[in-house]
C-alpha positions, 0 to 999 in steps of 0.5 A: 145665691150669688146676690145673697153673697154680695149683700153679705159681703157688703154688710160686713164691709159696712160694719167694719167701716163704721166700727173703725171711724170712731176709733180713728176720730178718737185717735185724731182727737188724742193726737190733737190735744197736745197741740191744742195745749201747746197753742194755748200756752203760746197764745198766753205767752204772746198775750202776756208779752203784748201786755208787758210791751204795752206797760213798758210804753206807759210813763208809770213804768219809767217812774216806779220800780215796784208795786207795793200795797203796804204804804200810801206813798214813799218819796223817791227821786223826782225827775228834773222834768216830766211831762204829764198827760192830762187828757182823758181826765175826769174830775173826782167830784162835781163840787166846785168849792175848795175849802183848804189849799195845798201848802202850809196850814196850822203849822204843818204842810197840807199835801192836797186840796180839800173839796167840799162834798157831802156824805154819800157824794160820788167820787170818781177816778181822775185818770185810768190806772190801777188801784194800789191801796184801799184802806182805813187810817183812823188818825189821818186819811180815814177811808182812802184810796190810792190809784197809780195812773198810766200817765205817771201820777198817783192820786189819793182820795181821803175821808171817804164814807165807803170804798167802791173798788178793790186793790189791784183793780183796773179802773178807767177815768170816771169810774166810781171808786168811793163815796164822800165822807167824814172819816179819819182826821176830819172836821167835816165831810169833804174830799181830801185829794192829792196828786203825787209824782214818785211819791212826792206831793204836787199841788193839785191846782197845777193840774186841776181847776175845780172851780172851772171843773176842768184841767189846766191844759192837755199836759203839765210839764213838771220842772223841778227847778221851777216847781215852787214858783209854779205852785204858788202861782197856781194857788193864787189863780185857783186858790182860796180867799179868807173864807176858803173858797175860790172867788172870781176876783182872785182869779182875775188877780184883784183883792179877795173879800174877807167875808165869812160867806162862800159864794159860788153859784147863784142861790148857793151860800156857805158859812165857815164855822168859827170857834164856839158857834152852834147850829142855832147861832149860825141859823140866827146869824144867817137868818134861816131855820135850824131845820133848813141848815139840817136839810141842806147839809144832811145832818140832824139837830143834835149834830155838833159843829166844829170850827173850820167846817163848811155849812151850806145855808141857802 
């Protein structure tokens, strides 16, 4: 009987122990939940503070007072001097052919470089940063993108056939952002590329050498007092000849040929369309077939060429 009583007592104790443990565990979780929420809030605040500190250390934060998706560019006061980090760059396109330079053109200012690309060619972000504008403008840029970069620059990519990024998206240098096209105010497929500081257009040739597919150095220091002279020199060294392209002779400082043919790479030749020319007249002039012109330029026989367009014929 005594053994039976001991066993009964043990069973009752075990029952109460097992019953109490889940309740205690639930109480512990209930007490822990507010602590977890507080720690999560602290972690979020700490992370945001870290991001704020990192952004505050970026040059872009020194130059721009706001972030606005409503306008492509708005000129503000330029610094007297400003050092732009060109490291960790990517060329926006692999094309080496510049068809129009920065500066006066057709009685107005051309605020960027026109680079020959074909419809569907890959366009990449020049530096890391954040996409500010993704939009269409029928009377100007066509499909275009504006990116504000960590180094303080903003770059504009115009006349695209397609956007491949969104506003407020973070991008890295080399990320694909769009495809080459012929939208907006354009006489042929090309990339219109601008570099702006505080909304003011700077000559991209001061920083980018498309012919060499490289930047001009690790840094470019903008100097307001010397800017115009530097810009003119950059155009002379990395600018166009009469046919709208770079030539080795110009880079060496000798006289450039006035030929209507653009020669860049072995086996590749280009023709700049003059007023009144057609695919058939160009084909006869260059000694090729219309089919060959269409194949090289990804166009059909019914395509209507316009003065100023650049067509590859070999």
